[in-house]
N, C-alpha and C positions, 0 to 999 in steps of 0.2 A: 543697435538694431536687434541683436540677439536678446538683449535684456528686455526690450519691448515685447518681443514675441514670447519669451518665457513668462513674463509677468501676465500677459494676456491669457496664456494657456493655463497658468495656475489659477487665475480668477475663474476661467471657464470651468475648470474641474471642481472648484469649490462652491459654486452657486448651483441651485437646482436646475436641472435640465433633463431632457428626455432624449437620450441618444444624441443626435446632432441638433436637436431643437432647443434653443434657448428662448427666452421671452421675446416675443415680437409684439409691437404695439403700433401697427400701421397697415400699409397696403401691400404686404408681402404676397398675398395670394393673387391680387390683381396684377401687380408688377410682373410676377413670373409667368402668369397666364398670358399676359400681353407679350412677353418675350417668346413664349411657346407659339403663339399665333403668328408673330412676325417672322419666326423661323420658317413658317409655311406660307409666307407672303400673304397673310390675311390680316386686315386691319380691324381691330375691335373699336368700339366707341372710345375715342382718344381723350378721355378726361384727364389722365395723368401725363407726365412728361414722357419723352420717347427714348432718351439716350441710354438710361440704365437697362431698359428692356431690350434695346438693340444689342447692348453688350452681352446680355444674358441669353440672347436668342441661340447662338451656337451651343452654349452650354445646355440649354433646355432640349435641343435636338438630340443631344447625346444621352442625357440623364432621364428624360421623360418630362411630362407636362406640369409637374407639381413642384412647389418650392421645397418640399421636404426631400425630394429626390436630388435636387440641385444644391442643397446646402454645402456638402463637402467642397466641391470646386469653387463655389461662391466665397466661402470662408477662406479658402486658400488664396484666392485672388485678393481678398481684403487684407489678410494678415501678412502675406508674403510679398505683395506688390504695392498695394495702396498705402499700408501703414508705414513702410520704409520711405515711400515718397513723401508722405506727410512730415515725417521726422526731418528729412533733408530740407524741406521747404521752411520749416520752423527755424532750423539752423541758419538757412540762407538769409531770411528776413532779419533775424536777431543779429547776425554777424554784420549786417549793413548798418545796424544801430551802434553796436558797441564792440565790434571785432569778434575774433574767435572766442574769447572768454565768454562774452554774452551769448554767443551762438551755442556753445556747449552747455551753458547754464540753462538756457531756454529749452534746449533739447532734453536735458535731464528732467526739467519740470514737466515737459509734455508727456514723458513716459511715466513719471511718478505721480503726478497730480491726481489722476482719476482714482488711484488706490489710496493715496495719502488723505484724500478728502473723505473717505468712508467714515472714520471716527469723528469727523467734525459735524456729522448729522446726529440728531438725537436717535436713540435706539429704535423708536417706533417708526422712524422714516428710513432706516438703513435698508430694510428689505426693498423698498421702492427704488432707492438709489443703486444698491448693489445688484439686486436680482433683475430689476426691470430696466433701468436706464443704462448701466455700464455695458451689458452685452451689446446694446445697440451702438453705444459710443465707441466701442472697441472693434466693431466689425464682425460680431458673432451672429449676424442676421443677414437675411437676403434683402433688407430694405435699402433704399437709395440714400438714406441719411448720411452714412459714413462716406461713401464715394462722393457725395455732394460736398461734404466738408473738405475732402482732399482736393477736389477740383477747384473750389473757391480759394483754398490755401495756395495751390500752385499758381493760380491767376494772380494772387496778391504778390507772390514772390517775383513774378516777371514785371509787375507794375513797379516794384521797388527797383529792380534792375534797370528799368527803362527811365528812371529819374535822372540817370547820368546822361551826359550829352551824347548825341548820335547813337541812340539805342532804339531806333524805329522797329527793328525786328523783334526786340523784346516786348515792345508795346503791342505789336501785332499779335504775338503769341499770347500775351496776357488777355487781349480782347477775345481771341478765339477760345481760350480756356474758359473765360467767364461766360461767353455765349453758350459753350457746351454745357456748363453748369446750369445755365438757364434752361437748356433743353432737357436736363435731368429733372430739375425742379425750378420752375420760374422764379420763386422768391430768392433763389441764389443770386439773381441779378442785383440784389440790394447792395452787394459789395461794391458795385459800380459807383455808389455815392462816395465811398471813401476814396476810390481811385480818382474820381473827378476832383475831389478836394486836393489830393496829393499833386496832381498835375497843375492845378491852379496855384498852389503855394510854391511849387518848384518853378513855375512859369515855363513848363515844357509844353508849349502849345501844339507843336507838331506831333509829339508823342501822344498827347491826349486825343488829338483828332484821329490818329491811326488806331489807338486803342478803341475808341468809340466805333469807328468804321468796321473794325474787325469783329465786333459783337453782332453787327447787323445780319450777316449771312445766317447765323444760327437762329436769329429771330425770325427770319424768313422761312427757315426749315420748320420752326415751331408753328408758324402760321399755316404752312402746308400740311403739317401733321393734324392740326385742329380742323382745318377745312376738309381734309380727306376723310376723317373719322366722324366728326360732329356736324359738318356742313356749316359751321359758323365759328367765330371766335367768342368764347364765353365772356371775355372781358368787354365785348361789345354787345349791346342790346338795342333793340328798337325802342327808343325812349318815348316818353309821352310829350317831350318838348316839341314844339311846333314853331315854325317861323310865322311871321304875321301873315304871309301869303298862304299858309296852310301846308307847306311842304314838311315831310317827316324828317327827323334827324336821327342819326345813329348816335346813341349816348354811351358814354363810358359807364359800365356797371362797376364803379370803384368800390362801393360798399361791400360787394361780394368778396373782396380780397383784403380790404384795409378796414380794420376796426380800431379806432382810437378811443379806448375806454379807460379813462383816467381812474375811475373808481375801481375797476378790475385790477389795474396795476397796483393800487394801494393795497388791495386785498392780498395780492401776490407777495408784496413786500412784507406784509404782516405774517404771511405764511413762512417767508424766509426767516424772519426773526424767531418764529416758533420752532422751526426745524433745524436751523443751522447754528453753529457755534457763535458766529459773530456776523450778523447781517451788515453791520457798519463796515467791517473789513471788506466784505464782498462787494459792497456798493461803492466804496471810495478807492479801492485798489486801482481801478483803471484810470481814475483821475490822477492819482499819484504817478502811475506809469506814464501818462501823457506828459506830466511835468518833467519826468526823468528824461524822456526822449527829447523833449524840447531843450533841456539843459545841456545835452551834448550836441545841440545844433543839428538835429535831424527833423526839422519841422515838417517837411513833406511826408516822411514816414509816420510821424505823429498824426498828421491829417488823414493819412490812409487808414491807420489802425482805429483812430477815433471815429471817423466817418463810417467805417465798416461796422464797428460794434454798435454805434448809435442807430444806424439804419435798421439793423435787425431788432434792436431793443424797442424802437418806436413802432415798427410795423408788426413785428411778431410778439414782442413782450407785452404790448398793450392790447393784444387780441384776446377775446374771451376763450379762444381755443388753447391758449397757453396757460396752463393751470399747474401750479406746484403740487397741489393736493392730488390731482389726477395724474401727475408725473408726465404731462405733455410739455411743460414749460421748457425743460432742458433739451428735449429732442428738437423742438421748433427753433431753438437758438443754437443748435450744434454748428451750423456753418460759421457762426461768429466766435466760437470758442477759441480758435487760434489767436484771434485778435486780442481777446481778453488775456489769454495766457502770456503772450509776448509783452503786453503792457505790464502785467504782473511781474514778469521776469526782469523788466527794466527798472523796477523800483530801487534796487541797490545803487543805481547811478545817482540817486539823490544824496547819498552819503557825502558829507562835506570832504573835500580834498581827494576823494577816491578817484575821480576822473583825472585829476592832475597827477596823482601818484602812478596811475596805470599808464598814462602817457600814450605812446604809440600802440600799446596793446588794445586800445579802444578804437584804433583806426579801422574803418570798414575794410573788409577783405576785397581784394581786387578780383573782378570776374571778367572774363573775355566777352566781347559782344557776341550775341547769338547769330549763327549763320542763318540766312534766309531759307535754306533748304529745310530746316526744322519747322519753320512756319508753314512751308508747303506740305510737309508731312502731317502737321496738325490740321491744316485745312482739309486735307484728304480724309482724315479720320473723323473729324467732328462736323464737317459740312457735306462733303461730296458723298461719302458712303451712306450717311443717314438719308440724304436726299434721294439717292438711287433706290434704297430699300423702301422708303415710304412711297415713292412714285411707282415702284414695281408691285406693291401690295394692293390688293383689292379689298374694299370694305366688306365685312362679313354680312352674309345674307340669311344665314340659318344657324341653328344650334349644333353645328358639326363638331367644333372643338371646345366650345365653352358655353356656359349658361350663367345667369345671374341669380344668386340666392338672396333672399331678404332676411338680413340679420337685424331684426328690430328696427326696420326702416333704413338700415344701412345696406345698400345693395353691393354685393361683392361678386365680381367676375371670377368664375371658378371653372377649372378645366374639366373636360371629360377624360377619364382614365380608361383607356380601352382594355387594360389588363384586369380591370375589375368587371368580370363577366357575370351577369345576373341571369338566373333561370328561375322560373316559377312553375311548379307542378301542382296539379289538382289532386288532393287526397281526400280520404273520408273525413278527416278532421279539419280541413280547410285548405288554404293555399300554402304550400311549402316553398319558401324562398331559399335558394342557395347561391352562393357567389364565390368567385375566386378572391384570394386575399389581396391581389395586386402587388404593387411595389417593384423592386425592394424599397421599403420605406426606411428612412434614417432615424427612426424612433418608433416607440410603441404607438399603435393606432387603435381606434375604436370605430364602429360602424353605426350609422343611423339609417333606419329604414324609412323611406318616404313613400307616401301613398296618396292617391287621388282617384276618384271614380271616373273622372274624365281625363282628357289629354292634359298632361301635367306641365306643358310649356306653352307660354304665349309670347309671341314675338311682335315687337313694335319698333317704330322709329321714334323714340322718345324725343320730344322737343325738336323734331325735324332732323334728327341725326342721320348722317349718311349710312353709317354702320348700324346694324340691327341690335337691339337689346332683346334677348330671349330670357324671360323670367320663369323660374320654376315656381309653380303655384301649389305643388303638393306640400304636405306638412309631415314632419317626422312623427312616427307612431311608437318607436322604441329605439333604444340605444343598446348595443351589444358588442362584445368582443369576439363572439362566435361568427362563423360564416354561414349560419343557417338561422331561419326564423319561420315559425309557423303562425300564420295569420288566420284565425278561425272565422273571421267575420266578413271577409271581402267577397263581393259578388264577382261574377265573370266580367271581364272587360276592365277591371281595375288596373290603373297604371302604378307600377312600382319603380323605385330607383334607390340605389344605395349611395349614401354619402360617407366619405372617409374623413375622419377627424383626428386631430392630435393637438397637444399643447405642451408647454415646457414642464408642466407638472404631471403629465399623463393622467389627467383628471377628466373623466367622461362628462362632468357637468360644466366644463369650461372649454374654451377653444372653438374655432370655426371649422366647419367642413371645408377641406382644402381640395377635394376632388369628388366628382360624381361618376357613377356608372351610367351607361346608357339605359334608357327606360325599357321596361319589359311589361307587356300587357298580359294580365293573367288570363289563362284559358277558361 
């Protein structure tokens, strides 16, 4: 575990970063703003999952409303708590396949593989792999991708444990953990396909039923979350389908979430061949691993790993949003990475006579049945507390703590930073804007001055959402690192607002505004 931490810290120090800000490629501003609002018992439009924001809520209450302020404790949580848990889970699953030797080998690969893979990419792609993807894969961001992977992996471990007889508590905990992972990011539930196959192959009907039943409470929490913030379930829409009698039907909006684009997949495999040392090795390794796991008579675990990986490849890998060129392919498949790695680690079991020579050293490690009290603790943390927090929160009705900015058609919920205080004075040369720097920020920042001659925020209940969307309509007129700006042209009554921005390169031309000041009307 110390090696894992040291390796991550060394990578973090070696790639470009701006203070505590490494490359983010996702919803970090929205997720942390959501956590900030939940800490004040206010529900934003609930487009994203709830669990990671609920975990971040107490952190945000201490650090402040922005992801930049919260990065140190979030990264400490990722590196000091979640990363060791992931390593233990990899060991636990692999040890049930090939004993402690395979457990140690898989754990070593889990630590080494992200770094060992760097030279396997062509030089022109290494920046995207090393600087853009690895910080996200190793927990150096505030995104929910890394904790999602850990939760899915933990659920898989307890699925494996529950494949033995009389392990209903393990199955229940596995279901609770996977349900919680779905509350963090609903696509994480895809791992359930592998779990279902494992129970089917092992003929563990009771354990499978308990596992499925334990997922349901978190699904109900997710329904509550969506209904409270959006007033509807996005996966459901009032379809055009009609019964013969003319009654309306509620249709599943499946196309919104599942894109099976075979041509897109072929393009991605072409990209893999272009950028990676051996596309054939990457493509066929999991099949070899499956054969190896089957060879040592661990068919249920093979079904789990194969189904887990296949579900993500089919649903996420075939989606047009998964693009190797754009570097989104790896992030979308992160929850399935442990399945791939454990299969890869199992390949040595194909060596002729190796299994016979190792003998009892390949025997799965013995683990004690889980006590039901741990299931109760997990239910409290993953179901009861989120339910109470969501029920106690009220849908937002005004732009008190957050607004939405339009980033080229991508609307980002962004917090209001009270410590960025704007003042506008009338001078002979125009309107002199001055503001406090805010912070403390965990990296270098720049400021964008926004201006509009009328009220700069419009609020609406988009698509009938319960919580209000308040959009900033003003546009930036300049970017500066100073805390003053003279606007020579604005008439009286102009609305001003300051946006605070940053990025991993400390480049004023890149990055999103991660906080806004309150508006100020020019005298």
